[in-house]
C-alpha positions in Angstrom: 4.5 196.8 71.2 5.3 194.8 68.1 4.8 191.0 68.0 6.9 188.2 66.5 4.9 188.1 63.3 7.6 187.5 60.7 8.1 183.7 60.2 10.9 182.6 57.8 11.2 178.9 57.0 14.1 177.2 55.2 14.3 173.7 53.8 16.1 171.5 51.3 16.0 167.8 50.7 12.8 166.4 52.1 11.4 169.8 52.5 8.4 169.6 50.2 6.7 166.9 52.4 7.7 168.6 55.6 6.4 172.0 54.4 3.1 170.5 53.3 2.6 168.9 56.8 3.6 172.1 58.5 1.4 174.5 56.5 -1.6 172.1 56.5 -1.8 172.5 60.3 -1.2 176.3 60.6 -4.4 178.0 61.8 -6.4 180.2 59.4 -6.2 183.1 61.9 -2.3 183.0 62.2 -1.3 186.6 62.9 1.9 186.5 61.0 3.6 186.8 57.6 5.2 183.5 56.4 8.1 183.2 54.0 9.5 180.0 52.6 12.9 179.3 51.0 13.0 175.7 49.6 16.1 174.7 47.5 14.9 174.4 43.9 16.2 173.4 40.5 16.9 176.8 38.7 15.4 175.5 35.5 12.2 173.8 36.6 8.8 175.4 37.4 8.0 175.1 41.1 4.7 173.5 42.1 5.4 174.2 45.8 3.1 177.3 46.1 0.2 175.4 44.6 0.8 172.4 46.9 1.0 174.5 50.0 -2.1 176.5 48.9 -4.1 173.3 48.6 -3.2 171.7 51.9 -3.9 174.5 54.4 -6.1 177.5 55.1 -3.4 180.1 54.3 -3.0 181.4 50.8 0.4 180.4 49.3 2.0 182.2 46.3 5.3 183.1 44.7 5.5 186.9 44.9 6.8 189.3 42.3 9.6 191.7 43.0 8.4 194.6 45.1 5.1 193.0 46.1 3.4 194.2 49.3 3.0 191.6 52.0 -0.2 190.7 53.7 -1.0 188.9 57.0 -2.0 185.3 56.7 -0.1 184.6 53.5 2.7 182.2 52.7 5.3 183.7 50.3 7.4 181.0 48.5 10.7 181.8 46.8 10.7 181.0 43.1 13.4 179.1 41.1 16.7 180.9 40.6 15.8 183.9 42.7 16.6 184.9 46.3 13.6 186.1 48.3 14.5 189.0 50.4 12.5 191.2 52.8 12.1 195.0 53.0 9.8 197.2 55.0 6.3 196.0 54.1 7.3 194.2 50.9 9.3 191.4 49.4 12.1 191.4 46.8 12.8 188.7 44.2 16.4 189.1 43.1 19.0 187.1 41.2 21.9 187.8 43.5 25.0 185.6 43.9 24.5 181.9 44.8 24.9 181.1 48.5 25.6 177.5 49.6 25.6 176.7 45.9 21.9 177.6 45.6 19.4 180.3 44.7 17.0 180.7 46.5 19.1 180.4 49.6 17.8 180.1 53.1 20.6 182.2 54.5 19.8 185.1 52.2 16.1 185.1 53.3 17.0 184.8 57.0 19.7 187.5 56.9 17.3 189.8 55.1 14.6 189.2 57.7 17.0 189.8 60.6 18.4 193.1 59.1 15.0 194.6 58.3 12.7 193.2 61.0 15.0 192.4 63.9 13.4 190.9 67.0 10.0 190.4 65.2 11.5 187.4 63.3 11.1 183.7 64.0 13.5 181.6 61.9 12.8 177.9 61.3 15.2 175.4 59.8 13.7 172.1 58.5 15.1 169.0 56.8 17.9 169.3 54.4 21.5 168.5 53.5 24.6 170.6 54.6 24.2 173.8 56.5 22.2 176.4 54.7 20.2 178.4 57.3 22.7 178.2 60.1 24.3 181.6 59.4 20.9 183.1 58.9 19.6 181.8 62.3 22.7 183.2 63.9 21.8 186.6 62.5 18.2 186.3 63.7 19.3 185.4 67.2 21.9 188.2 67.2 19.3 190.8 66.6 16.8 189.5 69.2 14.7 187.2 67.1 13.7 183.6 67.8 15.3 180.5 66.3 13.5 177.1 65.9 14.8 173.9 64.4 13.1 170.7 63.4 14.1 167.8 65.6 16.8 166.0 63.6 15.4 162.6 64.6 12.1 163.8 62.9 13.8 165.1 59.8 14.0 163.0 56.6 17.5 164.6 56.0 18.9 165.8 59.4 22.0 167.7 58.3 20.5 171.2 58.2 18.9 171.0 61.6 21.9 169.2 63.1 24.3 171.9 61.8 22.1 174.6 63.3 22.1 172.9 66.6 25.9 172.5 66.6 26.3 176.3 66.7 24.5 176.3 70.1 22.1 179.2 69.5 18.7 177.6 68.9 15.8 178.5 71.1 13.5 175.6 70.4 13.6 172.1 68.8 10.3 170.6 67.7 8.9 167.9 65.4 6.8 168.8 62.4 3.7 167.7 64.2 4.4 170.1 67.1 5.7 173.1 65.0 2.3 174.6 63.9 1.1 175.0 67.5 4.5 176.3 68.6 4.7 178.9 65.8 1.1 180.0 66.4 2.0 180.6 70.1 5.4 182.3 69.5 4.0 184.8 66.9 1.5 186.0 69.5 4.4 186.9 71.9 5.6 190.5 72.2 8.9 191.1 70.5 11.7 192.5 72.7 14.1 195.2 71.7 15.9 194.8 68.4 19.7 194.6 68.8 21.5 196.4 65.9 23.5 194.0 63.7 27.1 194.7 62.5 27.4 196.5 59.2 28.5 193.3 57.4 25.0 191.8 57.6 23.5 194.9 55.9 26.2 194.8 53.2 25.6 191.1 52.5 21.8 191.7 52.2 22.4 194.5 49.7 24.7 192.2 47.7 22.0 189.5 47.6 19.5 192.2 46.4 22.0 193.3 43.7 22.0 196.8 45.2 25.8 196.9 44.8 28.7 194.5 44.1 31.3 193.2 46.5 34.1 194.8 44.3 32.8 198.3 44.6 35.3 200.8 46.0 34.9 202.6 49.4 32.7 199.8 50.8 33.7 197.8 53.8 32.8 194.4 52.2 32.7 191.2 54.3 35.8 189.0 54.2 39.0 189.2 52.3 39.9 187.9 48.8 40.9 184.3 48.8 42.9 182.1 46.3 39.7 180.2 45.4 37.7 180.9 42.3 33.9 180.9 42.1 32.6 177.7 40.5 29.7 179.7 38.9 31.5 182.7 37.3 35.3 182.0 37.8 35.8 185.2 39.8 37.5 185.6 43.1 35.8 184.3 46.3 36.0 186.4 49.5 36.7 184.4 52.6 34.4 185.4 55.4 35.0 184.4 59.0 32.2 184.7 61.6 32.1 183.0 65.0 35.2 181.0 64.1 33.4 179.5 61.1 34.7 180.0 57.5 32.6 180.5 54.4 33.1 182.0 51.0 31.2 184.7 49.0 31.4 185.5 45.3 32.7 188.9 44.5 31.1 189.2 41.1 28.4 186.9 39.9 25.9 187.8 38.7 25.9 191.5 39.2 25.9 192.5 35.5 23.1 194.9 34.6 21.5 192.3 32.3 21.4 189.9 35.3 19.7 192.5 37.4 17.0 193.0 34.7 16.5 189.2 34.6 16.0 189.2 38.4 13.3 191.8 38.2 
């Protein structure tokens, strides 16, 4: 029986401090793979892997595209790249922005839900707006576990608050309590995985630049809107899930040269 050994963590404003406190207290024998998406400036070198590597017993690093994953490691998304999961490995791809950011928490969480199902534990920490909420919904829908930092404990409470508003969260905990809770949950047996709708798989492939939204004969999520993408000027698709509206770029940055940059 598989265990809940895939931990995906998302953070934005205030996240560097929260992640250091969390990772410092994770046990050295944690029987899980840990993946972190922290909102980053696309042009600056990230020091987060080094910071997390110094504070705790688990090795932290930014992976390369296609790198095999190992237990007891913390994989940190790099600037201007989505971190996505596949069977036994991680992808680093320059797919379209989500929530005006890359790396995006939703992209990581959705990918984990699609490829690991009920084995996944999703964690939303401090941050502005609502990145991570849609990803937690995907994790819950497939049988995974959702955890949110207590908004009263978060430096910026919007991200955990928005996750809680959607009424799907399994646990709420402070940063001080999260290490023990995650250590306990990842030792639990995972239940059956519930298949996700095709749209989740398609969006994951778009984030990985495996095809574009505008390709023919593909049932892409949402419908074309009258709103243009602020990044590329192309058309945004309007996507409605659980009575919530969001928008996805149809184009940027799927050009072949962008794909090579992502690799």
